[in-house]
C-alpha positions as CSV (number, residue, x, y, z in Angstrom):
1,M,12.3,-13.9,-11.2
2,W,11.1,-14.5,-6.9
3,K,14.4,-12.2,-5.6
4,K,13.9,-9.5,-8.5
5,L,10.7,-8.9,-8.0
6,I,12.0,-8.1,-3.9
7,E,15.0,-7.1,-5.2
8,T,14.9,-3.0,-3.4
9,P,18.0,-0.5,-2.8
10,R,19.1,1.1,0.6
11,D,17.0,4.1,-0.1
12,W,14.9,5.9,2.4
13,K,12.6,8.1,0.2
14,L,11.6,4.8,-1.7
15,T,10.8,3.5,2.3
16,L,8.6,7.0,3.5
17,A,6.7,6.3,0.1
18,R,5.7,3.1,1.0
19,L,5.7,3.8,4.9
20,A,2.8,6.9,3.6
21,L,0.8,4.5,1.7
22,G,0.6,1.7,3.8
23,I,-0.3,3.4,6.8
24,V,-2.9,5.9,4.8
25,I,-4.7,2.4,3.3
26,F,-4.7,0.5,6.4
27,P,-7.9,2.7,7.9
28,H,-9.1,2.2,4.5
29,G,-9.2,-1.8,4.3
30,A,-10.3,-1.5,8.1
31,Q,-13.2,-0.5,7.2
32,K,-13.7,-2.6,4.5
33,L,-13.2,-5.5,5.8
34,L,-13.3,-5.5,9.6
35,G,-15.8,-2.3,9.7
36,W,-13.5,-0.3,12.0
37,F,-13.6,3.5,11.6
38,G,-17.2,4.3,10.5
39,G,-17.0,1.7,7.7
40,S,-19.3,-0.9,6.8
41,G,-17.5,-3.7,6.9
42,F,-16.8,-6.9,4.3
43,G,-20.6,-7.8,4.4
44,G,-21.6,-4.4,3.3
45,T,-18.9,-3.3,1.2
46,M,-19.1,-6.6,-0.8
47,G,-23.3,-5.7,-1.2
48,F,-21.8,-2.1,-2.4
49,L,-19.2,-3.3,-4.3
50,T,-20.8,-5.9,-6.4
51,E,-24.7,-4.3,-6.3
52,T,-24.1,-1.5,-6.2
53,L,-21.6,-0.8,-8.8
54,G,-21.5,-4.4,-10.3
55,I,-17.9,-5.5,-9.8
56,P,-17.9,-9.3,-10.1
57,A,-17.8,-11.1,-6.4
58,A,-14.0,-12.1,-7.4
59,L,-13.1,-8.9,-7.3
60,G,-14.5,-7.1,-4.9
61,L,-12.9,-10.0,-2.7
62,L,-10.0,-8.9,-4.1
63,V,-10.0,-4.9,-2.9
64,I,-10.9,-5.8,0.1
65,F,-8.3,-8.6,0.9
66,F,-5.3,-5.7,-1.0
67,E,-6.8,-2.7,1.0
68,F,-6.3,-4.1,4.0
69,F,-3.3,-7.0,4.3
70,G,-1.5,-5.6,1.2
71,S,-1.5,-2.4,3.4
72,L,-0.4,-4.5,6.4
73,A,2.0,-6.0,3.5
74,L,3.8,-2.3,2.5
75,I,3.5,-1.3,6.2
76,V,6.2,-3.9,7.4
77,G,7.9,-3.8,3.6
78,A,6.2,-7.2,2.7
79,L,6.2,-8.2,-1.5
80,A,6.0,-4.1,-1.7
81,R,6.2,-3.8,-5.4
82,P,3.2,-6.5,-6.0
83,M,0.5,-4.7,-3.1
84,A,1.7,-1.4,-4.0
85,A,1.1,-2.0,-7.8
86,A,-3.0,-3.7,-6.7
87,I,-3.2,-0.5,-4.5
88,G,-2.8,1.9,-7.2
89,G,-4.9,-0.2,-10.0
90,I,-7.5,-0.1,-7.0
91,M,-6.7,3.7,-6.1
92,V,-6.7,4.2,-10.3
93,T,-10.6,2.8,-10.4
94,A,-11.8,3.8,-7.9
95,A,-11.5,7.7,-8.8
96,L,-12.5,6.7,-12.5
97,I,-15.9,4.6,-11.5
98,V,-16.3,6.2,-8.5
99,H,-15.5,9.4,-7.4
100,W,-15.0,11.5,-11.1
101,P,-18.5,12.4,-10.9
102,N,-17.7,14.4,-8.0
103,G,-14.9,15.8,-9.0
104,F,-11.4,16.7,-8.0
105,F,-11.7,18.3,-4.4
106,M,-12.5,16.0,-1.5
107,N,-16.0,16.9,0.2
108,W,-14.6,19.5,2.9
109,S,-17.3,21.3,3.2
110,G,-20.2,18.9,3.2
111,S,-21.5,20.4,-0.2
112,Q,-20.9,18.1,-3.0
113,G,-22.5,14.6,-3.6
114,G,-19.7,12.5,-2.5
115,E,-15.5,13.0,-2.5
116,G,-13.6,13.5,-5.7
117,F,-10.4,11.8,-6.7
118,E,-7.8,13.8,-5.7
119,F,-6.3,11.5,-2.6
120,H,-6.5,9.0,-5.5
121,I,-3.9,10.6,-7.4
122,L,-2.2,11.1,-4.6
123,A,-1.7,7.0,-3.2
124,A,-1.8,5.8,-7.2
125,A,1.5,8.2,-7.4
126,L,2.7,7.1,-4.2
127,A,1.8,2.9,-5.2
128,L,3.6,4.0,-8.9
129,V,7.4,5.2,-6.9
130,V,7.1,1.6,-4.9
131,T,5.8,-0.3,-7.6
132,V,9.0,0.9,-9.4
133,G,11.2,1.7,-7.2
134,G,10.7,-1.4,-4.1
135,A,10.0,-1.2,-0.5
136,G,13.3,0.5,0.4
137,A,15.9,0.7,3.3
138,L,13.8,-1.5,6.7
139,S,11.3,-3.3,4.8
140,L,11.4,-7.3,5.0
141,D,11.9,-7.6,0.9
142,R,15.4,-6.1,1.6
143,L,16.3,-8.6,4.1
144,L,15.0,-11.5,2.4
145,A,16.6,-10.4,-1.3
146,R,20.1,-9.2,0.6
147,P,23.1,-11.3,-0.2
148,A,24.3,-13.8,2.3
149,S,27.6,-12.5,3.0
150,E,26.4,-9.1,4.0
151,P,24.5,-9.0,7.5
152,A,21.0,-7.5,8.0
153,E,20.3,-4.2,8.6
154,V,19.4,-3.6,11.7
155,V,21.9,-5.6,12.7
156,G,24.3,-4.6,10.4
157,A,25.4,-1.1,11.9
158,V,26.3,-2.8,15.1
159,W,28.0,-5.5,13.1
160,Q,30.3,-2.4,11.7
161,E,31.0,-1.0,15.0
162,R,32.1,-4.3,16.3
163,E,34.2,-4.7,13.5
164,R,36.1,-1.0,13.6
165,A,36.4,-1.7,17.7
166,A,37.7,-4.9,16.8
167,A,40.3,-3.8,14.4
C-alpha cells in the first residue's frame, strides 16, 4: 500500500508539474504560516478562516499546514500524491467559497472587490496531474520506491557511465 502511494514513473513532465505547483503554492503557505510576502501570519490567517469564513479551526490548521509543508514536500517530491491532492482540494474550496463571487479573472486592474478564481483552476489542474501521475523524475518518492537493485537516479548516470567504461 505504502509503495503504491509513492511509486512514480521517471517522467519529466510530472516533475515540471510538481515543481511548478510546489513553487507557486509555497509563498501562499508562507504568507499564512509565517506572515512572509505580506501575509497575515498564523494568527491572522486562522482568524480569517475561522471567524470570517466560519471554517472549523481544525480545517483551518490543515489549510495552513498543507499550503506550507505540502508545498515544500512537493518541491522535493515527497508524498507528492497526497500533498497534491490536499492542495488541489484547498484550491477548489477556495475558488468556490472565497473567489467565486469575484468572477473568473484575477484583479489585475484593482477594480474588483477581490481576486477571481482563474489561478485556482490552474493550481487544481496541476494538483490533479501530480495526484494521478505521481512525483516524476528526481523525486524522493521515486528514490524510495525504486527496487533495491536499481541505482539511485542521481547516481544512476554515473553508475551507467562507469559500467560502460569498465566494459
